[in-house]
VEXDREN-2710 file (C-alpha; in Angstrom, 1 decimal):
% VEXDREN-2710
k/r/px/py/pz
1/MET/3.7/13.6/-14.6
2/THR/4.7/16.9/-16.6
3/ILE/8.0/17.4/-13.3
4/SER/11.5/17.3/-14.8
5/LEU/13.6/14.8/-12.9
6/ARG/16.6/16.9/-14.3
7/HIS/14.7/20.5/-12.9
8/LEU/14.1/18.6/-9.1
9/ARG/17.3/18.5/-9.1
10/ILE/18.2/22.1/-9.5
11/VAL/16.1/22.7/-7.1
12/LEU/18.0/20.6/-4.2
13/GLY/21.2/22.3/-5.7
14/VAL/19.5/26.1/-5.3
15/ALA/18.5/25.1/-1.9
16/ASP/21.6/23.7/-0.7
17/THR/23.6/26.6/-2.2
18/ARG/21.3/29.3/-2.4
19/SER/22.7/30.3/-5.3
20/LEU/22.0/30.4/-8.9
21/THR/25.3/30.7/-10.4
22/GLN/26.5/27.3/-7.9
23/ALA/23.5/25.8/-8.4
24/ALA/24.1/26.1/-12.4
25/ALA/27.9/25.2/-12.0
26/LEU/26.7/21.7/-10.4
27/ALA/24.5/20.7/-12.4
28/ARG/26.4/22.1/-15.7
29/VAL/23.9/23.9/-17.6
30/SER/23.4/28.0/-18.1
31/GLN/22.4/30.6/-14.7
32/PRO/18.7/31.1/-17.1
33/ALA/18.3/27.3/-17.5
34/VAL/18.6/27.1/-13.6
35/SER/16.1/29.9/-13.7
36/ALA/13.9/28.5/-15.7
37/ALA/13.5/25.5/-14.1
38/LEU/12.6/26.7/-10.9
39/ASN/9.8/28.5/-12.7
40/GLY/8.8/24.9/-13.9
41/ILE/9.3/23.1/-10.5
42/GLU/7.1/26.4/-9.5
43/ALA/4.6/26.4/-11.7
44/ALA/4.0/22.7/-11.0
45/TYR/3.2/23.0/-7.2
46/GLY/1.5/26.2/-7.5
47/THR/3.6/28.0/-4.9
48/PRO/6.5/29.7/-4.6
49/ILE/9.6/27.6/-3.8
50/PHE/12.1/29.9/-3.2
51/LEU/12.4/33.6/-1.3
52/ARG/14.6/36.0/-3.6
53/HIS/17.2/37.3/-1.0
54/PRO/19.5/40.2/-2.5
55/SER/22.0/37.2/-0.1
56/GLY/21.2/34.4/-1.9
57/PHE/17.6/32.0/-1.8
58/THR/15.8/30.6/0.5
59/LEU/13.1/28.1/0.7
60/THR/9.1/29.1/1.6
61/PRO/7.3/27.0/3.9
62/ALA/6.3/25.3/0.8
63/GLY/9.7/24.8/-0.8
64/GLU/10.7/22.5/2.9
65/ALA/7.7/20.7/2.2
66/VAL/8.4/20.3/-1.5
67/ALA/12.3/19.7/-0.5
68/LEU/11.3/17.1/2.1
69/ARG/9.6/15.4/-0.5
70/ILE/12.2/15.5/-3.1
71/ARG/15.6/14.4/-1.5
72/ARG/13.2/11.4/-0.3
73/ALA/11.9/10.2/-4.0
74/PHE/15.5/10.5/-5.0
75/SER/16.9/8.4/-2.0
76/LEU/14.8/5.8/-3.1
77/LEU/15.0/6.1/-7.2
78/ASP/19.2/7.3/-7.5
79/PRO/20.4/3.5/-5.8
80/ALA/18.3/1.5/-8.1
81/LEU/18.8/3.4/-11.4
82/ALA/23.1/3.5/-10.0
83/ASP/22.4/-0.1/-10.1
84/LEU/21.5/-0.7/-13.8
85/ALA/24.5/1.7/-13.9
86/PRO/26.0/5.3/-13.2
87/ARG/24.9/7.7/-15.4
88/LEU/21.2/7.0/-15.3
89/THR/21.2/9.1/-12.5
90/LEU/21.7/12.2/-14.7
91/THR/19.7/11.0/-17.6
92/ALA/17.2/8.8/-17.0
93/THR/13.6/11.0/-17.0
94/ILE/9.7/10.5/-15.3
95/ALA/8.3/9.4/-19.3
96/GLN/11.3/6.6/-19.9
97/LEU/11.1/5.4/-16.1
98/THR/6.9/5.2/-15.9
99/ALA/7.5/3.1/-19.8
100/LEU/9.7/0.7/-17.7
101/ILE/7.4/0.5/-15.0
102/ALA/4.0/0.0/-17.5
103/VAL/6.1/-2.8/-19.2
104/SER/7.2/-4.5/-16.3
105/GLU/3.9/-4.5/-14.6
106/CYS/2.1/-5.9/-18.1
107/GLU/5.2/-8.2/-19.1
108/SER/4.3/-6.8/-22.9
109/PHE/5.2/-3.8/-24.8
110/SER/1.4/-3.5/-26.8
111/GLY/0.1/-4.0/-23.0
112/ALA/2.0/-1.2/-21.4
113/ALA/1.2/1.0/-23.9
114/ARG/-2.3/0.1/-24.1
115/LYS/-2.0/1.3/-20.6
116/LEU/-0.3/4.5/-20.9
117/GLY/-2.5/5.3/-23.6
118/LEU/0.5/5.8/-26.2
119/ALA/2.2/4.0/-29.0
120/GLN/3.8/0.9/-28.9
121/PRO/6.5/2.2/-30.8
122/SER/7.1/5.1/-27.8
123/VAL/7.2/3.2/-25.1
124/HIS/9.7/0.7/-27.4
125/ARG/11.6/4.1/-27.5
126/ALA/11.4/5.3/-23.8
127/VAL/12.9/1.8/-22.5
128/ARG/15.6/1.6/-24.9
129/GLN/17.3/5.1/-24.0
130/ILE/16.9/3.3/-20.6
131/GLU/18.9/0.0/-21.7
132/ARG/21.3/2.2/-24.1
133/GLU/22.6/4.0/-20.9
134/ALA/22.6/0.0/-19.4
135/GLY/24.4/-1.3/-21.6
136/ARG/22.7/-4.6/-20.9
137/ALA/18.9/-6.0/-22.2
138/LEU/16.4/-4.8/-19.1
139/PHE/13.3/-7.3/-20.1
140/ASP/14.1/-11.4/-20.6
141/ARG/12.0/-13.0/-24.0
142/SER/9.6/-15.6/-22.7
143/PRO/6.4/-17.6/-24.7
144/HIS/3.8/-15.6/-22.5
145/GLY/5.5/-12.2/-22.5
146/VAL/9.0/-10.4/-21.6
147/ILE/9.8/-10.6/-17.8
148/ALA/11.6/-7.8/-16.7
149/THR/15.6/-8.7/-14.4
150/ARG/15.4/-8.5/-10.9
151/ALA/17.0/-4.9/-11.1
152/VAL/14.4/-3.8/-13.0
153/ARG/11.9/-5.1/-10.7
154/GLN/13.8/-2.7/-8.3
155/LEU/13.9/0.2/-10.1
156/ALA/10.3/-0.1/-10.9
157/ILE/9.0/-0.3/-7.2
158/ALA/12.1/2.3/-6.8
159/ALA/10.2/4.7/-9.6
160/ARG/7.1/4.0/-8.6
161/LEU/7.7/5.4/-4.9
162/ALA/9.8/7.9/-6.1
163/PHE/6.4/9.5/-7.8
164/THR/4.5/8.5/-5.2
165/GLU/6.6/11.1/-3.2
166/MET/6.5/14.1/-5.7
167/GLU/2.7/13.2/-5.7
168/HIS/2.6/14.1/-2.0
169/ALA/4.5/16.9/-2.1
170/LYS/1.1/18.6/-4.3
171/ALA/-1.0/17.5/-1.1
172/ASP/1.6/18.9/1.5
173/VAL/1.7/22.3/0.0
174/ALA/-1.8/21.8/-0.3
175/ASP/-2.6/21.4/3.4
176/LEU/-0.6/24.6/4.1
177/ALA/-2.7/26.5/1.5
178/GLY/-5.4/25.3/3.5
179/ARG/-7.1/22.9/1.0
180/GLU/-7.5/19.2/0.6
181/VAL/-5.3/17.8/-2.6
182/GLY/-4.9/13.9/-2.6
183/ARG/-6.0/10.4/-1.6
184/ILE/-5.7/7.7/1.1
185/ILE/-5.6/4.3/-0.3
186/ILE/-6.4/1.8/2.1
187/GLY/-5.5/-2.0/1.7
188/ALA/-8.4/-3.6/4.6
189/MET/-9.2/-7.3/5.5
190/PRO/-11.5/-8.6/6.3
191/LEU/-12.1/-8.1/10.1
192/SER/-10.7/-4.2/10.4
193/ARG/-13.4/-3.7/7.4
194/ALA/-16.4/-5.2/9.9
195/VAL/-14.6/-3.4/12.6
196/LEU/-12.5/-0.9/12.6
197/LEU/-13.0/0.7/9.0
198/GLY/-16.5/2.2/9.2
199/PRO/-16.2/4.1/11.9
200/ALA/-12.9/5.8/11.2
201/ILE/-13.9/6.6/7.8
202/ALA/-17.0/8.6/9.3
203/GLN/-15.2/10.1/12.1
204/PHE/-11.9/11.2/9.2
205/ARG/-14.8/12.6/7.3
206/ALA/-15.7/15.2/9.4
207/ALA/-12.7/16.9/9.0
208/TRP/-11.7/16.4/5.8
209/LYS/-15.1/17.1/4.0
210/SER/-13.7/16.2/0.2
211/LEU/-10.0/14.2/0.4
212/PRO/-11.6/10.5/-1.7
213/LEU/-10.9/7.4/0.1
214/GLN/-10.4/4.5/-1.6
215/VAL/-10.4/1.0/0.2
216/ILE/-8.9/-1.5/-1.2
217/GLU/-9.9/-5.0/-0.7
218/GLY/-8.4/-8.7/-2.2
219/PRO/-5.4/-10.9/-0.5
220/TYR/-3.0/-9.9/1.8
221/ALA/-0.2/-10.8/-1.2
222/GLU/-1.7/-9.3/-2.8
223/LEU/-2.3/-5.8/-0.9
224/LEU/1.2/-6.5/0.7
225/LEU/2.7/-5.9/-3.0
226/GLY/1.1/-2.7/-3.6
227/LEU/2.0/-1.6/-0.1
228/ALA/5.7/-2.1/-1.5
229/ARG/4.3/-0.2/-4.8
230/GLY/3.4/2.7/-3.6
231/GLU/-0.2/1.6/-4.7
232/VAL/-1.3/1.4/-1.0
233/ASP/-0.5/3.9/1.9
234/PHE/-0.9/1.2/4.3
235/LEU/-2.7/-2.0/5.0
236/ILE/-5.2/-3.2/8.1
237/GLY/-5.5/-6.6/9.6
238/ALA/-4.2/-9.3/11.4
239/LEU/-0.6/-9.0/11.1
240/ARG/2.0/-11.3/9.7
241/PRO/5.4/-12.4/10.4
242/SER/7.1/-9.6/9.7
243/SER/9.9/-8.3/7.0
244/ASP/12.9/-5.6/7.0
245/ASP/10.2/-3.7/4.4
246/VAL/7.6/-3.3/6.3
247/HIS/6.6/-1.8/10.2
248/GLN/3.7/-3.5/11.8
249/GLU/1.8/-1.3/14.5
250/ALA/-0.7/-4.0/16.8
251/LEU/-3.8/-2.0/18.0
252/PHE/-5.9/-4.6/19.0
253/TYR/-6.3/-8.1/19.3
254/ASP/-8.5/-10.2/18.3
255/GLU/-9.6/-14.5/18.5
256/LEU/-11.3/-16.5/16.8
257/SER/-14.2/-18.4/17.6
258/ILE/-16.3/-21.9/15.7
259/VAL/-20.4/-20.2/14.6
260/ALA/-23.0/-22.8/14.2
261/ARG/-27.4/-21.6/13.9
262/PRO/-28.3/-21.4/16.8
263/ASP/-31.0/-24.7/16.5
264/HIS/-27.2/-26.8/14.6
265/PRO/-27.1/-30.2/15.9
266/VAL/-23.7/-29.7/18.1
267/LEU/-25.4/-27.1/19.9
268/GLN/-27.9/-30.0/22.2
269/GLY/-24.8/-31.5/24.4
270/ALA/-21.3/-31.1/25.1
271/ALA/-19.3/-30.2/21.7
272/ASN/-16.4/-31.7/21.7
273/LEU/-13.9/-31.8/18.4
274/GLN/-14.5/-35.3/17.6
275/ASP/-17.7/-34.2/16.8
276/LEU/-16.9/-31.2/15.0
277/ALA/-14.6/-33.0/12.8
278/GLN/-17.4/-34.4/11.0
279/PHE/-19.5/-31.8/10.2
280/PRO/-19.1/-29.3/7.3
281/TRP/-17.1/-25.3/8.0
282/VAL/-17.0/-22.2/6.4
283/VAL/-13.2/-21.2/6.8
284/PRO/-10.6/-18.4/5.4
285/ALA/-8.6/-19.1/2.8
286/LEU/-5.4/-20.4/2.5
287/ALA/-2.1/-19.0/4.1
288/THR/-3.9/-16.9/6.4
289/PRO/-3.4/-16.5/9.5
290/ALA/-6.6/-17.8/11.0
291/ARG/-6.7/-20.8/8.2
292/ASP/-3.9/-21.8/10.2
293/HIS/-5.3/-21.7/12.8
294/PHE/-7.6/-23.5/11.7
295/ARG/-5.7/-26.5/10.6
296/ALA/-3.9/-26.4/13.8
297/MET/-6.6/-27.2/16.2
298/PHE/-7.1/-30.2/14.7
299/ALA/-4.0/-31.6/13.9
300/GLY/-2.7/-30.4/17.1
301/ASN/-5.1/-32.6/18.5
302/GLY/-4.4/-36.0/16.9
303/ILE/-7.3/-35.3/14.6
304/GLU/-8.0/-35.1/10.8
305/VAL/-8.7/-32.2/9.5
306/PRO/-12.0/-31.6/8.0
307/GLN/-11.7/-31.5/4.1
308/ASN/-15.3/-30.8/3.1
309/LEU/-14.2/-26.8/3.7
310/VAL/-16.0/-24.0/1.7
311/GLU/-12.8/-21.3/1.5
312/THR/-14.3/-17.5/1.5
313/GLY/-13.3/-14.2/2.7
314/SER/-17.2/-12.9/2.6
315/MET/-18.9/-12.6/6.0
316/VAL/-22.2/-12.1/4.4
317/LEU/-21.5/-15.7/2.5
318/LEU/-19.9/-17.3/5.4
319/ALA/-22.6/-16.1/7.5
320/ASP/-26.1/-17.3/5.3
321/LEU/-24.4/-21.1/5.1
322/VAL/-23.8/-21.2/8.5
323/GLU/-27.0/-20.1/8.8
324/LYS/-29.3/-22.3/6.3
325/SER/-27.4/-25.5/7.0
326/ASP/-25.3/-27.8/9.3
327/HIS/-21.8/-25.8/8.5
328/LEU/-19.6/-24.5/10.9
329/GLY/-18.0/-21.1/10.7
330/PHE/-14.5/-20.8/12.0
331/VAL/-14.0/-16.8/12.3
332/SER/-13.4/-13.7/14.5
333/ARG/-15.7/-13.3/17.2
334/ARG/-16.0/-9.5/16.7
335/GLN/-17.1/-10.4/13.2
336/VAL/-20.1/-12.3/13.4
337/ALA/-20.8/-10.2/17.4
338/ARG/-23.0/-8.6/15.9
339/ASP/-25.1/-12.2/14.0
340/ILE/-24.7/-13.5/17.3
341/ALA/-26.9/-10.8/19.7
342/GLN/-30.0/-10.9/16.1
343/GLY/-29.8/-14.1/16.6
344/ARG/-28.8/-15.2/13.7
345/LEU/-25.4/-17.7/14.7
346/ALA/-24.5/-19.0/17.8
347/ARG/-21.0/-19.4/19.6
348/VAL/-20.2/-22.8/19.9
349/PRO/-19.1/-23.6/23.3
350/TYR/-15.4/-25.0/22.1
351/THR/-12.9/-22.7/22.4
352/PRO/-9.8/-23.7/20.0
353/GLN/-6.7/-22.7/21.9
354/GLY/-3.9/-19.9/21.0
355/THR/-5.8/-18.6/18.5
356/LEU/-5.4/-15.2/20.2
357/ARG/-3.8/-12.4/17.2
358/PRO/-2.8/-8.9/16.6
359/ILE/-5.0/-6.8/14.3
360/GLY/-3.2/-3.5/13.6
361/LEU/-1.3/-1.5/11.0
362/THR/1.2/-2.1/8.3
363/THR/3.4/0.4/6.9
364/ARG/6.7/0.7/4.4
365/LYS/9.4/1.2/6.6
366/ASN/10.5/5.3/6.8
367/TRP/7.3/6.1/5.1
368/HIS/6.0/9.7/5.6
369/PRO/2.6/10.1/5.9
370/THR/0.9/13.7/5.0
371/ARG/-1.3/15.0/7.3
372/ALA/-4.3/13.9/6.1
373/GLN/-3.0/10.7/6.1
374/ASN/-1.6/11.3/9.9
375/ASP/-4.8/12.0/10.5
376/MET/-6.5/9.7/10.0
377/ILE/-4.2/6.3/11.5
378/ALA/-4.9/8.5/14.8
379/ILE/-8.4/8.2/14.8
380/LEU/-7.7/4.3/14.0
381/ARG/-5.7/4.1/16.8
382/ASN/-7.8/6.2/19.2
383/LEU/-11.2/3.9/17.9
384/ALA/-9.1/0.4/18.4
385/LYS/-8.5/2.1/22.5
386/GLY/-12.4/0.8/23.0
387/LEU/-11.9/-2.5/21.2
388/GLY/-9.6/-3.8/24.2
END
């Protein structure tokens, strides 16, 4: 990222005062330096940010979009910088913060240098410059590398989110000009991938012909961390207990079911939970809502929870193993609807109690999506209405 934080602050100074002279006084630089900063930002975003009038400077529509994102970026970044040292709000650079993020995440200066494609001394120097301003060490040494202090971890996340706002400014400006810029990154959990995300992407692509989309899969904790860092735009899947950092919106509800191969012995008579406990199972991973329901189904009825389990989030593996063995599957009824319709699997006539769960969107609190991101979410909401 070649944009200067100091130049971004100068843009806000001109936007607030409508004057080069006053903005120069606020930033303690010369008026030509302010003009150079404005030219640099306009070049970076590829559009005029201000209209020059004899009475002063006013923001263009593109400038309004950029200024909004800049304010959001500094509202995230400045508190975290000030927590380390107040002067950092004036002196920190994007290069220094980029190095700090990389070292924090790699837990190694050499790993950070490789990730950034820089010489290791350059990364050391950038981090040491912040340490000098802070007047304290930013990382603790350990046998396994360097561990960021709590304040540094918070700063790294804030800086990532601020950089994301700056990138979104480019998308906002391009949108005003009728161009598609940016990308959408979705953290998707199994059920959403099976029943909602494919049709939503197809519908989105009809309107947005070339905007890249990336769907990331993985454990919920990893996806949530990606959301917190700004690496993921939003999550879609089973909702968890909420926290102060995220906003959750239910789109539809789903319930869990038990499936077996059509000629499974358990389907030959009336199924009861004690009988079901004797068979091997294919179940979701630990620390997922579905797995908690699986445990509660047995333990809540005084029956020992089966231990002969295969844990997986793969529907392909679950369907294949259940179809070809005595394994029973504990899974969303929507995820196996097609397999049941095709005769590969059959639903066991035992209904687990209390497994109705909300499926929906998880976003960062105070997230300000681009128009493309808004459109994708609107499509998801609309399609979810048909799922009941």
